[in-house]
MIGUVEX-883288 format. One record per residue (C-alpha): x, z, y. Coordinates in steps of 0.02 Angstrom, whole numbers, plus 50000, padded with zeros to 5 digits. Layout:
MIGUVEX-883288
XZY;...
END
This chain:
MIGUVEX-883288
536915229748340;536145222748184;537415212948089;537185193548048;536555196647872;535085206847934;534575193448068;534655179147943;533075170447897;532585170347717;532685153747616;530775154247606;530585156347800;531845141947833;530875130247714;529275134947790;530005132547975;530655115347923;528875110047864;528155116548031;529435106648130;529005090848036;527085094048057;527455096148245;528495079948247;526985070048175;525845075948316;526645074848480;525745077648641;526395072348812;526615083948964;525005092349013;524055086848856;524765100148736;523115107148689;523185105448499;525085109748497;524705126248587;523275130048466;524435127348314;525755138048394;524535152448429;523915151348251;525695153248183;526135167448300;524555177048245;525015174548063;526865180148089;526365194548195;526515200148379;525975214148483;524995201748591;524805182848605;524135175848769;523775157348793;523265145948934;524645150349049;525065137249175;524035124649076;524335126648890;525745138848892;525815152348764;526685169548768;526975181048615;527395198448669;528465211748574;528595229948648;529965242048624;529615260848611;530805265548751;530805257848931;531945244148962;532135226149033;530955211948987;531915196948899;531045179748886;531535166348768;530805149848821;530495133948728;529485118048768;527815111248696;527805093748755;528365077548679;528675060848764;527645044848804;528865033948697;528455024948535;529545032348392;530545020048289;530865028748122;530625027647936;530595045847905;529015051947808;528525063247951;528665051148096;527455052348242;525675047848194;525165046648378;525375029048457;526515029248605;527035047248583;528605054848509;529495071248494;531095062048543;531945076248640;531905089548504;530575101148579;529805101748403;531435109648345;531605121548496;529835127748455;530255131248274;531855140548321;530845151848431;529565154348292;531045159148185;531395172448317;529555178548300;529915181048113;531465191348157;530505201948291;529015204848170;530285213348050;531495220548181;530555224248347;531585228648495;532055246748518;531775246348709;530945234648840;530005219848786;530325202248723;529245187448770;529185170748679;528675158148804;528065141448740;528025131848902;527025115648941;527515100549042;529445102349044;529725083149040;528845080749208;529555096649291;527775102649314;527655116449180;528795129949241;528165130249422;526285131149345;526745144649235;527555155149375;526075151049493;524775156449358;524085174549403;524095178149217;526035177149222;526235190949347;526245204649216;527525195649111;528885191649241;530535193549147;532125201749193;533185189549087;532695172949030;533625162048899;533355143848843;534305131348743;534345112048725;535065102148581;536455090548634;536805074048547;538585068448542;539335086048510;539835093948342;538355101448250;538075119148296;539335119748436;538735131048578;539045124948751;538825134748910;539105129049093;540025139949216;538655138949352;537525123949363;536765119849193;535725104349238;535635093649394;534225093249526;533225076649521;531585069749593;530655052549591;530375044249754;528865031849764;528855021149921;527365009849951;527504996150096;526004987450161;526044972650283;524874957450278;524814943350152;524754924550204;524804907950131;526454903650062;526384888250176;526224899350327;527194915450295;527434918050489;525554921550494;525774936850392;526924952150379;528024952150225;528864968450167;530174957450074;531554960050198;531244979150207;531224980150016;532834970649994;533654981750133;533054997250045;533584991649874;535364992249938;535265007350051;534435018849929;535575014349793;537045018749907;536465036749925;537355041349770;538515031149660;538685044049511;540345042649430;541255057549360;540425074449372;541105085249509;540465097449642;539845083449748;538975073049620;537505062649675;536675048049602;535265036349651;534505025149519;533175011549567;531935011749427;530545000249479;530224986749613;528654976249639;528334963849778;526694954549805;525664945849669;526554934949534;525994918649611;526734904349707;525414902549836;525454919349926;526734926250042;526694945549995;525814958950089;526404974249987;527834980949893;528284996449790;529945004349752;530365018649640;532015027949639;532665043149559;533805054749657;534965065749565;536335078849618;537255093649556;536415105849681;534855108549780;535795107349943;536465089849908;534655085149853;533995090950021;535265079250104;534915064449990;533035066750029;533345066650214;534425050550211;533195042250098;531755046250212;532815040550366;533295024250276;531365020250245;530965023950423;532305012550494;531894997950381;530044998150393;529584999350580;528134986350573;527384991250407;526245003850341;527285016150234;526845030150110;528115040650021;527675051649872;528805063449767;528605065149582;529395073949432;530345087049549;531635096949462;532745109449554;534525112649497;534665124749343;535935137649386;536595150049258;536645168349306;538445175449275;537725190549175;536655180049061;538005167149041;539225181248983;537945186948854;537775169348781;539655168448766;539665185448681;538275180948558;539185164448515;540745174048477;539785187248382;539055173348272;540625164348247;539985148248328;541145134848401;541065138948587;541415126048728;541335132348908;540975118049034;541395117749220;539975105649265;538135102749217;537225089949114;536655074949213;534845077049156;533685089349230;532705104649172;531295114749247;531905130849165;532965134249328;531305138849411;531305155849313;532985159849388;532275156649565;530815168149521;531905182649494;532565182049312;534325182249261;534175165549178;535435154949080;535295139448965;536485134548834;536695118948726;536795116748541;537735102248471;536615090948369;537925079848293;539165067648356;538285052748281;536545058548329;535465046048436;535355051748612;533965061348689;532365050748731;533065036348612;531595030048504;532565034148345;533035051848388;532595065548268;533015084748283;534225090548145;533395104548045;535105111848010;535105119048185;533485129948159;534425145048090;535835143848216;534615143748362;533565157348298;535145168148261;535825164748441;534185170148521;533985185148409;535795191148444;535465189048637;533875200448611;534875212948513;536255213948642;535105217948778;533715228548693;534335232648522;533305229248363;532665241048246;533295240548067;
END
Protein backbone atom coordinates (compact mmCIF):
# COMPACT_ATOMS: atom_id res chain seq x y z
CA UNK A 1 0.00 0.00 0.00
CA UNK A 2 1.22 3.51 -0.80
CA UNK A 3 1.97 5.51 2.30
CA UNK A 4 0.07 8.69 3.13
CA UNK A 5 2.93 10.95 2.05
CA UNK A 6 2.82 9.57 -1.50
CA UNK A 7 -0.95 10.02 -1.68
CA UNK A 8 -0.91 13.63 -0.47
CA UNK A 9 -1.95 16.36 -2.89
CA UNK A 10 0.70 19.01 -3.50
CA UNK A 11 0.16 22.53 -2.20
CA UNK A 12 -0.27 23.72 -5.79
CA UNK A 13 -2.93 21.06 -6.48
CA UNK A 14 -4.81 21.94 -3.29
CA UNK A 15 -4.78 25.63 -4.12
CA UNK A 16 -6.05 24.90 -7.62
CA UNK A 17 -8.78 22.57 -6.32
CA UNK A 18 -9.98 25.25 -3.91
CA UNK A 19 -10.26 27.68 -6.83
CA UNK A 20 -12.18 25.05 -8.81
CA UNK A 21 -14.54 24.49 -5.87
CA UNK A 22 -15.25 28.20 -5.61
CA UNK A 23 -15.80 28.44 -9.37
CA UNK A 24 -18.31 25.61 -9.18
CA UNK A 25 -19.96 27.29 -6.19
CA UNK A 26 -20.62 30.43 -8.25
CA UNK A 27 -22.45 28.55 -11.04
CA UNK A 28 -24.79 25.94 -9.50
CA UNK A 29 -27.25 24.09 -11.68
CA UNK A 30 -30.30 22.27 -10.32
CA UNK A 31 -31.04 18.58 -10.86
CA UNK A 32 -31.32 17.69 -14.53
CA UNK A 33 -29.86 21.05 -15.60
CA UNK A 34 -26.14 20.29 -15.05
CA UNK A 35 -25.00 20.74 -18.65
CA UNK A 36 -22.40 23.47 -18.02
CA UNK A 37 -21.16 21.81 -14.83
CA UNK A 38 -20.61 18.55 -16.71
CA UNK A 39 -18.73 20.32 -19.52
CA UNK A 40 -16.50 22.03 -16.96
CA UNK A 41 -15.78 18.70 -15.24
CA UNK A 42 -14.98 16.99 -18.57
CA UNK A 43 -12.53 19.76 -19.46
CA UNK A 44 -10.76 19.42 -16.11
CA UNK A 45 -10.58 15.62 -16.35
CA UNK A 46 -9.07 15.84 -19.82
CA UNK A 47 -6.47 18.28 -18.50
CA UNK A 48 -5.65 16.12 -15.47
CA UNK A 49 -5.55 12.91 -17.49
CA UNK A 50 -7.59 9.71 -17.68
CA UNK A 51 -7.63 6.65 -19.92
CA UNK A 52 -11.09 7.63 -21.08
CA UNK A 53 -13.73 10.24 -20.27
CA UNK A 54 -17.35 9.49 -21.21
CA UNK A 55 -20.14 12.04 -20.82
CA UNK A 56 -23.91 12.14 -21.30
CA UNK A 57 -24.63 9.15 -19.04
CA UNK A 58 -28.10 9.20 -17.48
CA UNK A 59 -28.48 12.82 -18.52
CA UNK A 60 -25.35 14.87 -17.87
CA UNK A 61 -23.38 12.19 -15.99
CA UNK A 62 -19.62 11.90 -16.55
CA UNK A 63 -17.29 8.92 -16.00
CA UNK A 64 -13.48 9.05 -15.99
CA UNK A 65 -11.91 5.58 -16.38
CA UNK A 66 -8.48 4.44 -15.18
CA UNK A 67 -7.30 0.96 -16.19
CA UNK A 68 -4.88 -1.30 -14.33
CA UNK A 69 -2.53 -3.69 -16.15
CA UNK A 70 -3.76 -6.87 -14.42
CA UNK A 71 -7.32 -8.15 -14.15
CA UNK A 72 -9.23 -7.13 -11.07
CA UNK A 73 -12.46 -5.63 -9.79
CA UNK A 74 -13.99 -2.34 -10.89
CA UNK A 75 -14.13 0.29 -8.16
CA UNK A 76 -16.39 3.33 -8.61
CA UNK A 77 -16.05 6.59 -6.67
CA UNK A 78 -19.21 8.65 -7.03
CA UNK A 79 -19.95 12.35 -6.45
CA UNK A 80 -22.84 14.62 -7.42
CA UNK A 81 -23.11 17.39 -10.03
CA UNK A 82 -26.28 19.19 -8.94
CA UNK A 83 -27.00 22.20 -6.77
CA UNK A 84 -30.29 23.22 -5.18
CA UNK A 85 -33.19 25.52 -6.16
CA UNK A 86 -32.49 27.70 -3.09
CA UNK A 87 -31.32 31.32 -3.03
CA UNK A 88 -27.93 31.59 -1.34
CA UNK A 89 -27.52 34.10 1.50
CA UNK A 90 -23.80 34.79 1.76
CA UNK A 91 -21.16 37.51 1.72
CA UNK A 92 -18.37 35.29 0.38
CA UNK A 93 -16.80 36.63 -2.85
CA UNK A 94 -17.60 33.36 -4.64
CA UNK A 95 -21.30 33.24 -3.72
CA UNK A 96 -23.77 31.94 -6.30
CA UNK A 97 -24.21 34.11 -9.37
CA UNK A 98 -27.32 32.21 -10.46
CA UNK A 99 -30.58 33.59 -9.00
CA UNK A 100 -32.55 30.98 -7.08
CA UNK A 101 -29.74 28.41 -7.25
CA UNK A 102 -27.10 27.46 -4.69
CA UNK A 103 -24.52 24.78 -3.93
CA UNK A 104 -25.96 24.49 -0.43
CA UNK A 105 -25.38 20.77 0.12
CA UNK A 106 -21.66 20.63 -0.63
CA UNK A 107 -21.77 18.86 -3.97
CA UNK A 108 -19.25 21.41 -5.26
CA UNK A 109 -16.85 20.15 -2.59
CA UNK A 110 -17.65 16.51 -3.30
CA UNK A 111 -16.82 17.01 -6.99
CA UNK A 112 -13.50 18.64 -6.14
CA UNK A 113 -12.49 15.82 -3.79
CA UNK A 114 -13.06 13.35 -6.63
CA UNK A 115 -11.09 15.60 -8.98
CA UNK A 116 -8.34 15.32 -6.36
CA UNK A 117 -8.55 11.54 -6.78
CA UNK A 118 -8.12 12.09 -10.54
CA UNK A 119 -4.85 13.89 -9.80
CA UNK A 120 -3.71 10.93 -7.70
CA UNK A 121 -4.66 8.35 -10.34
CA UNK A 122 -2.94 10.32 -13.11
CA UNK A 123 0.28 9.92 -11.10
CA UNK A 124 -0.43 6.52 -9.46
CA UNK A 125 -2.69 4.41 -11.73
CA UNK A 126 -4.20 1.21 -10.36
CA UNK A 127 -2.11 -1.95 -10.53
CA UNK A 128 -5.11 -4.12 -11.39
CA UNK A 129 -8.79 -3.79 -12.25
CA UNK A 130 -10.06 -0.32 -13.04
CA UNK A 131 -11.31 2.82 -11.31
CA UNK A 132 -14.36 4.81 -12.36
CA UNK A 133 -14.84 8.38 -11.19
CA UNK A 134 -18.59 8.98 -11.51
CA UNK A 135 -19.93 12.54 -11.54
CA UNK A 136 -23.64 11.83 -11.20
CA UNK A 137 -26.51 14.15 -12.10
CA UNK A 138 -29.81 14.75 -10.31
CA UNK A 139 -29.07 13.32 -6.87
CA UNK A 140 -31.30 15.85 -5.11
CA UNK A 141 -34.44 14.54 -6.80
CA UNK A 142 -33.49 10.86 -6.63
CA UNK A 143 -33.71 10.60 -10.42
CA UNK A 144 -29.99 10.59 -11.20
CA UNK A 145 -28.75 7.16 -10.11
CA UNK A 146 -31.70 5.27 -11.67
CA UNK A 147 -31.17 7.18 -14.93
CA UNK A 148 -27.45 6.37 -14.95
CA UNK A 149 -28.10 2.66 -14.30
CA UNK A 150 -30.79 2.52 -16.99
CA UNK A 151 -28.55 4.18 -19.60
CA UNK A 152 -27.21 1.55 -22.06
CA UNK A 153 -23.84 3.34 -21.98
CA UNK A 154 -23.46 2.39 -18.31
CA UNK A 155 -23.63 -1.35 -19.03
CA UNK A 156 -19.88 -1.65 -19.69
CA UNK A 157 -19.03 0.29 -16.53
CA UNK A 158 -21.04 -1.59 -13.89
CA UNK A 159 -18.81 -1.59 -10.77
CA UNK A 160 -18.02 -4.36 -8.33
CA UNK A 161 -17.47 -1.84 -5.53
CA UNK A 162 -18.93 1.65 -5.18
CA UNK A 163 -18.06 4.32 -2.62
CA UNK A 164 -19.42 7.77 -1.91
CA UNK A 165 -19.31 10.31 0.89
CA UNK A 166 -21.34 13.23 2.17
CA UNK A 167 -20.19 16.04 4.38
CA UNK A 168 -21.99 16.18 7.72
CA UNK A 169 -22.54 19.48 9.54
CA UNK A 170 -22.70 19.28 13.32
CA UNK A 171 -19.80 16.81 13.60
CA UNK A 172 -16.12 17.62 14.18
CA UNK A 173 -14.26 18.68 11.06
CA UNK A 174 -12.76 15.65 9.31
CA UNK A 175 -14.40 12.99 11.49
CA UNK A 176 -15.31 9.87 9.51
CA UNK A 177 -18.72 8.36 10.32
CA UNK A 178 -19.92 5.03 8.97
CA UNK A 179 -23.29 3.38 9.56
CA UNK A 180 -23.53 -0.30 10.46
CA UNK A 181 -26.17 -1.16 7.84
CA UNK A 182 -28.58 1.52 6.65
CA UNK A 183 -26.79 4.75 5.70
CA UNK A 184 -29.79 6.84 4.61
CA UNK A 185 -33.55 6.53 4.94
CA UNK A 186 -35.99 5.72 2.18
CA UNK A 187 -38.30 8.58 1.27
CA UNK A 188 -40.79 9.68 -1.35
CA UNK A 189 -43.18 12.53 -2.00
CA UNK A 190 -46.91 11.81 -2.32
CA UNK A 191 -49.07 14.30 -4.22
CA UNK A 192 -52.83 13.91 -3.84
CA UNK A 193 -55.23 15.87 -6.04
CA UNK A 194 -58.91 15.87 -5.06
CA UNK A 195 -61.65 17.20 -7.32
CA UNK A 196 -65.32 17.70 -6.52
CA UNK A 197 -67.56 20.53 -7.71
CA UNK A 198 -67.40 24.19 -6.79
CA UNK A 199 -70.50 26.14 -5.80
CA UNK A 200 -71.59 29.55 -4.56
CA UNK A 201 -70.51 30.07 -0.97
CA UNK A 202 -74.16 30.84 -0.18
CA UNK A 203 -75.19 27.38 -1.40
CA UNK A 204 -72.34 24.93 -0.65
CA UNK A 205 -74.84 22.05 -0.69
CA UNK A 206 -75.12 22.48 -4.47
CA UNK A 207 -71.45 21.54 -4.90
CA UNK A 208 -69.10 18.83 -3.68
CA UNK A 209 -66.34 20.21 -1.48
CA UNK A 210 -63.15 18.22 -0.80
CA UNK A 211 -62.63 20.17 2.46
CA UNK A 212 -63.79 17.38 4.81
CA UNK A 213 -61.71 14.75 3.03
CA UNK A 214 -58.70 17.06 3.06
CA UNK A 215 -59.02 17.72 6.79
CA UNK A 216 -59.36 13.99 7.47
CA UNK A 217 -56.31 13.16 5.39
CA UNK A 218 -54.17 15.83 7.00
CA UNK A 219 -54.60 14.02 10.29
CA UNK A 220 -54.47 10.44 9.02
CA UNK A 221 -51.44 10.89 6.79
CA UNK A 222 -49.49 12.62 9.54
CA UNK A 223 -50.27 9.65 11.82
CA UNK A 224 -48.51 7.22 9.45
CA UNK A 225 -45.18 8.01 11.09
CA UNK A 226 -44.36 10.22 14.05
CA UNK A 227 -40.57 10.18 13.71
CA UNK A 228 -38.89 10.52 17.09
CA UNK A 229 -35.68 8.76 18.02
CA UNK A 230 -34.04 6.77 15.25
CA UNK A 231 -34.55 3.01 15.67
CA UNK A 232 -35.21 -0.05 13.50
CA UNK A 233 -38.91 0.94 13.14
CA UNK A 234 -38.34 4.61 12.33
CA UNK A 235 -41.06 6.16 10.16
CA UNK A 236 -41.96 9.79 9.61
CA UNK A 237 -44.75 11.43 7.63
CA UNK A 238 -44.42 15.17 7.03
CA UNK A 239 -47.17 17.29 5.50
CA UNK A 240 -45.39 19.76 3.20
CA UNK A 241 -48.16 21.51 1.27
CA UNK A 242 -51.94 21.97 1.33
CA UNK A 243 -54.20 23.95 -0.96
CA UNK A 244 -58.01 24.15 -0.95
CA UNK A 245 -60.04 25.99 -3.57
CA UNK A 246 -59.49 29.58 -4.61
CA UNK A 247 -58.41 32.37 -2.21
CA UNK A 248 -61.87 34.01 -2.26
CA UNK A 249 -64.93 34.32 -0.03
CA UNK A 250 -67.63 33.72 -2.61
CA UNK A 251 -66.82 30.20 -3.81
CA UNK A 252 -67.20 26.90 -1.97
CA UNK A 253 -64.12 24.89 -3.09
CA UNK A 254 -64.17 22.23 -5.76
CA UNK A 255 -60.57 21.06 -5.62
CA UNK A 256 -57.78 20.42 -3.15
CA UNK A 257 -54.13 19.35 -3.24
CA UNK A 258 -52.07 17.72 -0.51
CA UNK A 259 -48.36 16.89 -0.51
CA UNK A 260 -46.71 14.73 2.08
CA UNK A 261 -43.22 13.24 2.42
CA UNK A 262 -43.02 9.68 3.69
CA UNK A 263 -39.74 8.59 5.28
CA UNK A 264 -38.61 5.27 6.79
CA UNK A 265 -35.49 3.37 7.77
CA UNK A 266 -36.11 0.55 5.30
CA UNK A 267 -37.82 -0.15 1.99
CA UNK A 268 -40.08 -2.72 3.66
CA UNK A 269 -41.41 -0.09 6.06
CA UNK A 270 -41.82 2.32 3.16
CA UNK A 271 -43.93 -0.22 1.25
CA UNK A 272 -46.17 -0.50 4.31
CA UNK A 273 -46.47 3.30 4.64
CA UNK A 274 -47.36 3.64 0.95
CA UNK A 275 -50.09 0.98 1.22
CA UNK A 276 -51.58 2.61 4.32
CA UNK A 277 -51.43 6.07 2.75
CA UNK A 278 -53.24 4.91 -0.38
CA UNK A 279 -55.87 3.13 1.73
CA UNK A 280 -56.43 6.30 3.79
CA UNK A 281 -57.00 8.30 0.62
CA UNK A 282 -59.40 5.71 -0.77
CA UNK A 283 -61.44 5.66 2.45
CA UNK A 284 -61.69 9.44 2.80
CA UNK A 285 -62.54 10.36 -0.80
CA UNK A 286 -65.29 8.03 -1.96
CA UNK A 287 -67.33 10.73 -3.75
CA UNK A 288 -64.41 12.69 -5.20
CA UNK A 289 -62.20 12.32 -8.24
CA UNK A 290 -58.75 11.40 -6.96
CA UNK A 291 -55.30 11.23 -8.49
CA UNK A 292 -52.13 10.21 -6.66
CA UNK A 293 -48.62 10.73 -8.00
CA UNK A 294 -45.22 9.90 -6.49
CA UNK A 295 -42.14 12.10 -6.70
CA UNK A 296 -38.51 12.23 -5.50
CA UNK A 297 -38.42 8.49 -4.86
CA UNK A 298 -35.39 7.43 -2.81
CA UNK A 299 -34.85 3.83 -1.76
CA UNK A 300 -33.00 3.12 1.47
CA UNK A 301 -29.23 3.38 1.11
CA UNK A 302 -27.65 0.22 2.60
CA UNK A 303 -23.95 -0.29 3.29
CA UNK A 304 -22.46 -3.59 2.13
CA UNK A 305 -20.48 -5.08 5.05
CA UNK A 306 -17.32 -5.67 2.99
CA UNK A 307 -17.24 -2.09 1.69
CA UNK A 308 -18.10 -0.72 5.13
CA UNK A 309 -15.11 -2.59 6.58
CA UNK A 310 -12.85 -1.14 3.88
CA UNK A 311 -13.97 2.36 4.91
CA UNK A 312 -13.22 1.64 8.57
CA UNK A 313 -9.79 0.28 7.59
CA UNK A 314 -9.04 3.35 5.45
CA UNK A 315 -10.06 5.76 8.22
CA UNK A 316 -7.80 3.99 10.71
CA UNK A 317 -4.92 3.86 8.23
CA UNK A 318 -5.17 7.63 7.75
CA UNK A 319 -5.48 8.35 11.47
CA UNK A 320 -8.93 9.92 11.11
CA UNK A 321 -11.32 10.24 14.01
CA UNK A 322 -13.82 7.42 13.46
CA UNK A 323 -17.42 7.15 14.62
CA UNK A 324 -19.38 3.96 13.94
CA UNK A 325 -23.16 4.49 13.90
CA UNK A 326 -25.98 2.00 14.50
CA UNK A 327 -28.61 3.94 12.56
CA UNK A 328 -28.76 6.01 9.36
CA UNK A 329 -29.19 9.67 8.56
CA UNK A 330 -32.81 10.78 8.31
CA UNK A 331 -32.22 12.32 4.89
CA UNK A 332 -32.14 10.31 1.71
CA UNK A 333 -29.63 9.48 -1.02
CA UNK A 334 -30.02 7.81 -4.40
CA UNK A 335 -26.53 6.26 -4.13
CA UNK A 336 -28.13 3.11 -2.70
CA UNK A 337 -29.42 2.29 -6.19
CA UNK A 338 -25.91 1.20 -7.18
CA UNK A 339 -25.97 -1.35 -4.37
CA UNK A 340 -29.27 -2.73 -5.64
CA UNK A 341 -27.71 -2.91 -9.11
CA UNK A 342 -25.07 -5.34 -7.86
CA UNK A 343 -22.22 -3.21 -6.53
CA UNK A 344 -20.85 -3.68 -3.02
CA UNK A 345 -21.61 -0.10 -2.11
CA UNK A 346 -21.11 1.98 1.01
CA UNK A 347 -21.40 5.66 1.88
CA UNK A 348 -19.52 7.37 4.68
CA UNK A 349 -19.78 10.83 6.15
CA UNK A 350 -17.15 13.50 6.80
CA UNK A 351 -17.75 15.93 9.62
CA UNK A 352 -17.86 19.48 8.23
CA UNK A 353 -17.74 21.31 11.55
CA UNK A 354 -19.81 21.47 14.71
CA UNK A 355 -20.87 25.07 14.03
CA UNK A 356 -21.43 24.60 10.31
CA UNK A 357 -24.87 25.65 8.98
CA UNK A 358 -26.96 22.62 8.13
CA UNK A 359 -27.33 21.13 4.67
CA UNK A 360 -29.82 23.03 2.47
CA UNK A 361 -29.58 26.13 4.71
CA UNK A 362 -29.25 29.30 2.58
CA UNK A 363 -25.98 30.22 4.36
CA UNK A 364 -24.30 26.81 4.05
CA UNK A 365 -20.82 26.70 2.46
CA UNK A 366 -18.59 23.64 2.02
CA UNK A 367 -15.37 23.86 4.09
CA UNK A 368 -12.35 23.60 1.78
CA UNK A 369 -10.34 22.00 4.61
CA UNK A 370 -12.16 18.74 3.79
CA UNK A 371 -10.77 18.50 0.25
CA UNK A 372 -7.51 16.67 1.10
CA UNK A 373 -9.26 14.48 3.69
CA UNK A 374 -11.91 13.22 1.27
CA UNK A 375 -9.39 12.76 -1.52
CA UNK A 376 -7.10 10.74 0.74
CA UNK A 377 -9.94 8.54 1.99
CA UNK A 378 -11.05 7.68 -1.54
CA UNK A 379 -7.47 7.11 -2.72
CA UNK A 380 -6.81 4.81 0.21
CA UNK A 381 -9.93 2.77 -0.58
CA UNK A 382 -8.76 2.34 -4.17
CA UNK A 383 -5.28 1.36 -2.98
CA UNK A 384 -6.71 -1.24 -0.57
CA UNK A 385 -8.72 -2.94 -3.31
CA UNK A 386 -6.55 -2.53 -6.41
CA UNK A 387 -3.12 -1.30 -5.36
CA UNK A 388 -1.60 1.86 -6.84
CA UNK A 389 1.61 2.14 -8.77
CA UNK A 390 4.41 4.19 -7.19
